N, C-alpha and C positions, 0 to 999 in steps of 0.2 A: 349254452351247452347242456345236453341232455343225454344220459344213456339210452340206447336203444330199448332196453327192456322197460324202462319208465315211459319211453315214447309209445310203445305198443301195448301198454297195459290195458286190460279187459278187452283185447282183440284176439279173436281165435286165429292162431297162425300155426301151421303143422310142421313147418321147418324152421325152428328157431335156430340161430347161429349159437354155438357154445362160447365163443369168446365175447368179451365186453366191447361195444363199439360206441364211440361217442359221436353224437349228432350235433353239428353246429347250426343247421337250419333245415327247414321243410319246404318243399315246392314241388307243384305239379307242371312246372314250366321249365323245360330243359334249358332255356336261354338264362335262367336265373340260378341254374346250379352252380356251386362253388365247392371247393375242398370241404369234405365232411358233411355235405347235404344228404338228407334222405329224399330221394327222388320218388315221388307217388305218379306212377304211370296209369293214367286215367284216360278212358275214351270220352272225347268230346263229341259235338255235333259235326264238326269239321275235321277233326285231327285225332289220331290215335296215339295215345301215350307210349304204346308199345314201339313205335317206329322211332322213338327218341331216346331210347334206353342207352344204346351204344354212346350217343352224344353226352348223356349224363355221366356215363362211366368215364369218358374221356376227359371230362371237366373236374373229375375228383370226387363224384358222389361216394358215399360210404356204404349206401345200401339202397336197394330199389324195392318198392312195395308195389305189387301188382295183383290182378286176378285173372290174367289172360295171356300168359306166356310161359314157354317151357325152355326158352333158349338159355344157352350157358354163357355167363359173363364171369370176370374175375372177382367181382365182389358179392357179398350175399345178396340173394334176390328172394323176399318173403312173398308168399301167395296167401291171399285173403279170399273169403267167399264173395265179399260185396265191397267193392273198392271205395264207393262212394260213402257208405257207412263207415268204413275204416279211416277215411280221410277226415271225416267229421270227428271221431274219437281222437285220432292222432293229433289234430289241430288243438283240441281241448287240452289233450296232456301236454303237448309242447308248450303252450302258453298259460298252463297251471289254471285251467278252468276260470277263466276271468269273469264269465256271467254269473258264477256264485259270489262274486264279490260286489255286486251291485243289484239294483232293482231293475229288472229287465221287462219291458212292455211290448208285446208283439201285436202288431195290427195287421189284420188280413182282410181281404175283400176285393171285389173287382174295381170298385171306385172309392175315392174319399180317403185312401190311406195316407197320402201325402198331406193333404190340407190338415186332417185330424193330426197328424204328427206334428206339424208346425204349431198348431193351436196348442197342443198339449205341452210342447216344448216351451212356448211362451208363458203358458200358465205356471208351470214348475219353476221356470226362471224368476218369474214374478213373485214366488214365495221365497226367494233367496236360496234356492236349492240349485245344484249344479246338474244340469241335464244334456243330453246330446242326442242326435237322432241319425239313423241310417236308413236311406231309402232311394227312391227313384231319382231324386235330384241329387244324391250323393250323401256325403257325410257333413253334418253341422255340429261343430263342437265350438261352443262359445263364440258364435257369430262368424266363424270361418267355415266356408262352405267349399268342399272340394269334391270332385266328381269320381264315381265309381261306374263300372260298366254294366252293373246289374241292379235291379230293384233290391235284391237281397244278395250280397257277395258271396263268392264260394267259401267254403268252411274255413280254409286257410286265411284268406284276407279277413273274413268276419271276426274270427278269433284274434288276430292281430290287432284290429281296430279295437275291439273290446279291451284287449290288454293295454292299449294306449290310453283308453278311457280310465281304466283303472289307475294308472300311473299319473293321469290328470286330476285324480280324485273326483271323477264323475259319479254321482249318486244314482242317477237314473238313466237308463238307455231305453229309447224309444225305437223299435225296430220294425220297419215295413216288411212283412212276411208274405212273399208271393207263392202262388201255387206250385210253381216251378222249384222253389226252394225247399217246399215241404216234400214234394215227390222225389226230389233228387238228393234228399238227405243233408242239405246243407245246415240246416238248424237242428239236427238230431240231438246235439250235445250242448245246446243253449238251454240254460235253467230259467225259464220264463216264470215270472211272478203273476203276470197279468196278461190275458189274451183278449183281443178286441175284434169283433166281427161287424164290418160297415154294412156290406151288402154283397150279393152275387147276382150276376147277370151273364148273358152269352159273351164268352171271351175264352181265348186259348183253346179252343176245341181242336185246333190243329195239333195240339201237344196232348191233351187229355182224351180226345176222341168223342166224349159225350158229356152232358151236363152232370150225370151221376158221378163219373170219376172225378170231375172238377169240384163237385161239392164234397166229394169224399176226401180229396187232397186238403181242402181248406179246413175240414173238421179235425184233422190231425192236429192242429195246433191247440185245440181244446180238449182232445182225448188225452194228450199227453200232460196237461197241466196238473200240477199237485193239487191235492184236496184244499190245501190252505190258500191256494190262488184264487184270482178273481177273473170271471169271465163277463165281459161287456158286451151285449147283444142287441142289435137293432130289430125291434119288434116289427118295424114297418116292412121288413123284408119277408117274403113268403117262406123262406127256409130257416126263418129263426128257431123254430121248433127242433129242426133237425141238428142245429148247432148245439142248442141247449141240451138236447138228450145225449150228446157225445161227451159231455163233460161231467166230472164229479166235483167241481170247484163251486166256489160261491158265485151266484149269478145276478148281475144288474141289468135290468133292461132299460132301454130308452125309446121313445117315440115321438114324433111331431104332433100327433093328435090322438093316438091311442092311449088306453090305460096302461101306464108303465112306471117304473120307479123314477124315472127322470123324463120330463115331457114339457113341451112348450104349453103355457096356459093362454098366450096371445103373443102375437108378433106382426110386425109390419115390414115390408120390403121396398126398397127403391134401388136404382142403379148406384146409389151412394152407399148402400149398406143394408144391414139388418138391425132392427130393435125390437125387443121383446123381453118376455118374462119366463124363466124356466122354473117349474116347481120340483123340488126334491122332497124327500120325506119329512124333514125338519125345517126347511126354510126356502126362500126363493133366490134365483140368481137374476140379476138385471143384465141383459145382453145389449151391447152397444158395438157393433162390429161393422167394420169397412167391407166384409166380405158380403157377397150378394148371390142370390140364387137359391132355389128350394133345397138343393143338394147341400148348400152349406148349413141350413138349419139341421140337418142330420149330423153334419161333421162337428158343430158346435155342441150338440147334445152329446155326441160320442166323448168329445174332449171333458165336457162337464162330468159325465159319468166316471171316467178314469180319474179324474182329480178329486171326486168326491170319495171314491174308495182309496185314494192316497192321503185323505184327510188334510187336503189343502184348503186353507182358509177361504171363505167366501170372497173376501176382498181381493184376494190374490187371483182367484179364478176370473173375476169381473176385470180386473187390470190386465190380465193376461190376454183376454179375449180383445179387449180394445186397443192393446198395444200392438197386435199383429195387423199391419195395414193391408198386406198383400202377401200371396205365396207366389214366388216365381213361376210364371207359366200356368198358372191357375186362376182363370177368370181375371186375368191381369188387364186393367182398363187404361186405355190411351184416348184422351179427349183430343179432337181436333178443332181448329179455330172456327170452323163453320157450325160448330155445335153437334156434329155427329161424333161417334164413339166406336173404336176398335177394341174388342175384346179377344185377348189370346188365351187358349186354354188347350190343355193336354187331352181333352175327351177324346176317346177313340173306340168306344163301344156303343152300341145301340142304346143302352141303358143310359149311359153318361149323356149321349146326345139328347135323349128325351128329357131328362132332368135340366140339362143346360138350356136347351132351347125353349122349353115350355115356361122356365122361369124367366128368362129374358123377354119372351113375347109378352108375358102377363104385365111387366112393369115398364115396358116402354109405351110412349104416348100412341094414341090411335092414329095419328097422322105419321107415325114412323114407319119406316121400311126395314125389314130385317134380312140381311145378306149373310150368307154362310160359305165359307172356303173351306173345303175338306178333301180328303183323299183316302185311299186304303192302301196298307203295306202289301208288298209282293211276298209271295212265299209263306203266307199266313192264311188264316180262316177264311176261305173264299165264300162260305154260306152267308156271313153276315155282311158282305158288300152290298147287296140289293136291299137289305134290311136297313142299313144305315142310310143308304140313298133315299128310301121311302120315308124314313123319320125327318131327314133334312128337308125334303119336299113339303112335309106336312106343315112345318113351322116358318118356312122362309119365302121371301119374296123373290130372291134372286140367288143363284147357286154358282159357285165358281169351283169346278172339280180341278184338283191339281195333284201331281205326283206326291206321294208320301212313303218314301223308302221303297221303291220298286224292287230292289235287290235283283234276282236273276230272272225276274218275270216280266213279260212284256207289258209295257204302259197300256198298249192297245187293248190286251186281253183284260187287264184290271179294269180299265174304263168301260169295257163291254159288260163286265159283271156289275158294275155300278149302274150303268144306264139301265139295266133290267129292272132297277127298283123304281125308275121315274115314270111317272104318268102324265107329266105336264112338259112344256116346252120352255121352262124358265132357268135352263143350265147352260153353261159353257164348259168345255173341256180345254185344258191348257197342258202343254209338253213341259212347261217350265213352272215351277212354283213361285219364283219371284217375279215373273211376269204377271202371274195370276194375282199376287198380292197387289202389284202396281195397279192392274185394271180394276180390281175390287175396291180399292181406296178411291179410284177416280169416279166409281159409281155412286160414291156416298154423297147425300144431299143433308142439308141441315136436319138434326134430329134423328137421322138414320143411324143403325147400329150394324156393324159388321162383326161376325164371329169367325175367328181363324182358328180352326181346331185340328188336333191330332199330333201335334209336335211340342206345344208348350215351349220350354226353353231348350230343347234339343238344338244343337248348333251343327247339324250334318244332315245330308241325304245319303242313304245307301243305295248306290247304283252298281249293279254287279257285286264284286267283291270290294269296291272302293267306297270309302267314305269322303264325300265331297262336301265342303263348307256350305252351309245354309242356315240361317237364323230367321225365322219369323219376325222376331221382335226387332232385330237389326233392320230388316227389309222395311218394316213399317215406319221406323223413324227415318230411315234413309229417304223413303218417298215423301214423307211429311215434312222433315226438317232439313233434308239434304245432308244429314250425317246420322251416324249410329248413336244410340243412347249414351254411351260413355265418353263420346266426344262432344257433347252439348255443355 
């Protein structure tokens, strides 16, 4: 329970009610309104909160907060200039600023956020500290993983989760921060202690419009960081100087092979993992990881750079890296009885494709073939479809094109855009992703490798406005063993 005046503290509102109002809950979903709730009427991509104000009133809301209505209702209606900014501040006020009660690490970048988060979480836990993470795969709190709908949840859900972490005495929270979250004010009132830049490449231009805007959105995480905070920056990315210039915090750089604060001095890689030595200013870290792929060299360095600034002991860093056997849906390996291998990965951008395919191509034997199953989402960045197809063709011996969340767009149109990137005739188009997985597995011969990319551990296909069940992982296990993984 909180008084309205405390809920809207530090928010500019022109029509404050004179009477004291008690608030029992906050929500931007009219279905969740209960007596005493503050209903935040916010416009989303598909729905306008204004249309649900009367429903919220009928369910017993005490107050409505909005930026876009003049209608008359029987309860106070407060007007703000920017509803998303207001919702962020309201969320922080309602949950008593939980991010100020723990150490918060924000990780942003086109690729690598999830794996870096899992690595760092494993390292922190190996030092006998309590940590948790929030990201693309959901919320991981002391080995319990539960799903959220967004890489970075909306501000109400986010502060609610952080408040639960505080109650659970979590010391460190690792938060994947998407460009959408930064642009839509979801993390405006998160008190970050460390910000991490993994990389940036062509993605989300359907939302940002161009790369300049995309880079600018990522930079916000660093420009808002307090001077006493730490910025961890990938020196192998061409935009590293842009990120560095955006912050007044302390900066630590990392690189696979360039001069940097944290760097590999040697490494070797196979399908079984990565072994190597990382040099820091004062000592070295011995790396023995089950993860594979050049991109995971960067992810390992990122986690080491973070852990170094957290003063985590060398032994805990080495133990944490070794302890993490895999990240669900991230280069997840399944060996077949004939000696071939299926790798399931979430890669869904041209840069992620290039890093994944080139890494796998380099470490498979010369007599092995590389097959790739991929698709492109509907209602998203059309420009990258042919680019992704061209990248797949460069590295693969056989290509299986399958649906990947077509949404309201015609699969025929999506396939046509993809086909524009092909120059060879080593591809097959499928209307059903599960059938594509079956046929791609049947294509495998001993020592071959099949990459199934785009969905990772997602368990659905979005067709129109319907979410239909589909799991790449379950489909693979079903075709290999006759049952899904958790039934074996």
